[in-house]
C-alpha positions as CSV (number, residue, x, y, z in Angstrom):
1,L,59.3,169.8,-74.3
2,H,58.0,173.1,-75.7
3,L,61.0,173.5,-78.0
4,G,60.6,169.9,-79.1
5,K,57.0,170.5,-80.2
6,E,57.9,173.7,-82.0
7,L,60.8,172.1,-83.9
8,E,58.6,169.1,-84.7
9,A,55.9,171.5,-86.2
10,E,58.7,173.1,-88.3
11,G,59.7,169.6,-89.5
12,Q,63.2,169.7,-87.8
13,M,62.9,166.2,-86.5
14,R,66.5,165.6,-85.3
15,Q,66.6,168.7,-83.2
16,A,63.1,168.0,-81.9
17,E,64.2,164.5,-80.9
18,H,67.1,166.0,-79.0
19,H,64.8,168.2,-76.9
20,Y,62.2,165.4,-76.4
21,L,65.0,163.2,-75.0
22,E,66.4,166.0,-72.8
23,A,62.8,166.3,-71.4
24,S,62.8,162.5,-70.7
25,D,59.9,162.2,-73.2
26,W,61.3,159.5,-75.6
27,K,57.8,158.4,-76.3
28,G,57.1,161.9,-77.8
29,A,60.0,161.4,-80.2
30,V,58.8,157.9,-81.1
31,N,55.3,159.2,-81.9
32,M,56.7,162.1,-83.8
33,Y,58.6,159.8,-86.1
34,R,55.6,157.5,-86.4
35,T,53.3,160.3,-87.4
36,A,55.8,161.4,-90.0
37,D,56.0,157.8,-91.3
38,M,59.7,157.7,-90.4
39,W,59.5,154.2,-88.9
40,E,63.2,153.4,-88.9
41,E,63.8,156.4,-86.7
42,S,60.9,155.6,-84.5
43,Y,62.2,152.1,-84.0
44,R,65.8,153.4,-83.3
45,V,64.6,155.8,-80.6
46,A,62.2,153.2,-79.0
47,K,65.0,150.5,-78.9
48,A,67.6,152.9,-77.5
49,N,65.3,154.4,-74.8
50,G,62.5,151.9,-74.1
51,G,64.4,148.6,-74.6
52,A,63.2,145.5,-76.3
53,T,59.5,145.8,-75.4
54,A,59.1,149.3,-76.8
55,A,61.0,148.3,-79.9
56,K,58.7,145.3,-80.3
57,Q,55.6,147.5,-80.1
58,V,57.0,149.9,-82.8
59,A,57.9,147.0,-85.0
60,Y,54.4,145.6,-84.7
61,L,52.7,148.9,-85.6
62,W,55.2,149.4,-88.5
63,A,54.4,145.9,-89.8
64,K,50.7,146.5,-89.4
65,Q,50.9,149.6,-91.5
66,L,52.9,147.7,-94.2
67,G,50.7,144.6,-94.3
68,G,51.2,141.5,-96.5
69,D,54.6,140.3,-97.5
70,S,56.4,143.4,-96.5
71,A,55.1,143.0,-92.9
72,V,56.3,139.4,-92.8
73,K,59.8,140.4,-94.2
74,L,60.1,143.2,-91.6
75,L,59.1,141.0,-88.6
76,T,61.3,138.1,-89.8
77,K,64.2,140.5,-90.0
78,F,63.7,141.5,-86.4
79,G,63.0,137.9,-85.3
80,L,59.5,139.0,-84.1
81,L,57.2,137.1,-86.5
82,E,55.8,134.6,-84.1
83,S,55.4,137.0,-81.1
84,A,53.7,139.5,-83.5
85,I,51.2,136.8,-84.5
86,D,50.5,136.0,-80.9
87,Y,50.2,139.7,-80.0
88,A,47.8,140.3,-82.8
89,A,45.6,137.4,-81.9
90,E,45.5,138.4,-78.2
91,N,44.6,142.0,-79.1
92,C,41.7,140.9,-81.4
93,A,43.6,142.0,-84.6
94,F,42.6,138.7,-86.1
95,E,42.8,139.7,-89.8
96,F,46.4,140.8,-89.3
97,A,47.2,137.6,-87.4
98,F,45.7,135.5,-90.2
99,D,47.5,137.6,-92.8
100,L,50.9,137.0,-91.2
101,A,50.4,133.3,-90.4
102,K,49.0,132.5,-93.9
103,T,52.1,133.9,-95.6
104,A,54.8,132.6,-93.3
105,M,53.6,130.4,-90.4
106,K,50.8,128.2,-91.3
107,N,51.3,126.1,-88.2
108,K,49.9,129.0,-86.2
109,M,46.6,129.1,-88.0
110,P,44.7,126.6,-85.8
111,D,45.7,128.6,-82.7
112,I,44.4,131.9,-84.2
113,H,41.2,130.2,-85.3
114,L,40.7,129.0,-81.7
115,K,41.3,132.5,-80.2
116,Y,39.0,134.0,-82.8
117,A,36.3,131.4,-82.0
118,M,36.5,132.2,-78.3
119,Y,36.3,135.9,-79.0
120,L,33.2,135.3,-81.2
121,E,31.6,133.2,-78.5
122,D,32.0,136.0,-76.0
123,E,30.4,138.3,-78.5
124,G,27.4,135.9,-78.7
125,K,28.1,135.2,-82.4
126,F,27.7,131.4,-82.0
127,T,27.4,130.4,-85.7
128,E,30.6,132.2,-86.6
129,A,32.3,130.9,-83.5
130,E,31.3,127.3,-84.5
131,A,32.9,127.7,-87.9
132,Q,36.2,128.9,-86.3
133,F,36.2,126.1,-83.7
134,V,35.8,123.6,-86.5
135,K,38.7,125.2,-88.5
136,A,40.8,125.1,-85.3
137,N,40.1,121.3,-85.2
138,K,38.3,121.8,-81.9
139,P,34.7,120.8,-82.7
140,K,34.1,119.6,-79.1
141,E,34.5,123.2,-78.0
142,A,31.6,124.2,-80.4
143,V,29.5,121.3,-79.0
144,L,30.1,122.5,-75.4
145,M,29.3,126.1,-76.4
146,Y,25.9,125.0,-77.7
147,V,25.3,122.8,-74.7
148,H,26.1,125.7,-72.4
149,N,23.5,127.8,-74.2
150,Q,21.0,124.9,-74.3
151,N,20.9,125.0,-78.0
152,W,20.5,121.2,-78.3
153,N,19.9,120.9,-82.0
154,S,23.0,122.8,-82.9
155,A,25.0,120.8,-80.3
156,Q,23.8,117.5,-81.8
157,R,24.4,118.6,-85.4
158,V,28.0,119.6,-84.7
159,A,28.7,116.5,-82.7
160,E,27.3,114.2,-85.4
161,E,29.1,116.0,-88.2
162,H,32.5,116.6,-86.5
163,D,32.9,114.9,-83.2
164,P,30.8,111.7,-82.8
165,E,32.3,111.0,-79.4
166,S,30.5,114.1,-78.1
167,V,27.0,112.9,-79.1
168,A,26.7,111.2,-75.7
169,D,27.7,114.4,-73.9
170,V,24.9,116.3,-75.7
171,L,22.4,113.7,-74.6
172,V,23.6,113.8,-71.0
173,G,23.3,117.6,-71.1
174,Q,19.8,117.4,-72.4
175,A,18.9,114.8,-69.8
176,R,20.2,117.0,-67.0
177,F,18.1,119.9,-68.2
178,A,15.0,117.7,-68.7
179,F,15.4,116.4,-65.1
180,E,15.6,120.0,-63.8
181,E,12.4,120.7,-65.6
182,K,10.8,117.6,-64.0
183,E,10.4,115.9,-67.4
184,Y,11.6,112.5,-66.1
185,Q,10.6,110.2,-68.9
186,K,12.3,112.5,-71.4
187,A,15.5,112.6,-69.3
188,E,15.5,108.8,-68.9
189,S,15.2,108.2,-72.6
190,F,18.1,110.7,-73.3
191,L,20.3,108.8,-70.8
192,L,19.4,105.4,-72.2
193,R,20.3,106.7,-75.7
194,A,23.6,107.9,-74.3
195,Q,24.1,104.4,-72.8
196,R,24.4,105.9,-69.4
197,P,21.7,104.0,-67.4
198,E,23.7,104.5,-64.2
199,L,23.2,108.2,-64.4
200,A,19.4,107.8,-64.8
201,I,19.5,105.7,-61.6
202,K,21.5,108.3,-59.8
203,Y,19.1,111.1,-60.9
204,Y,16.1,109.1,-59.7
205,K,17.8,108.3,-56.4
206,D,18.7,112.0,-55.9
207,A,15.0,112.8,-56.5
208,A,14.0,110.0,-54.0
209,M,12.0,108.3,-56.9
210,W,12.8,104.8,-55.8
211,Q,10.1,103.1,-57.9
């Protein structure tokens, strides 16, 4: 290992690789070639010693460094384009995922928008998440996000604009909240607007308000 590091520092990569492998540190050789921008060598060592998974990771990092069309060509050559898009989206590298999909796999775009929306929701960036849910053709998810956060105006706005079927869900959510706050008239009017009188009856029965 010591010899490998010395030879790497002297720029004698092949000999350094030999010593890294003798020391069972193939990752050291992979990283050495990566640092030196010798991606083909890095890929070769990863594939020979770490198998398909290691090779995949190197190809992904190589493509990420290239970006654009070159990244698409490289990943297509290795038959890894789709899995690289999924991997990028799962690891929050959304820009790279969009970049790859836009160029070569437009059918993956809604899926990336959805993952991005969920990430933004977790970060508390609701307005940005809403835009991504709509682009993913999942406006109902945006409605539910707002209902969950008791942001009724936004929930209603998105429902009316993008998912009319969800308008009733928003009203029911508001009614449930109003009932918990003991604003019974308000809750009742929400449920009647949602055309759910049976729910109003249930809530009143649960509260023993028989009258």
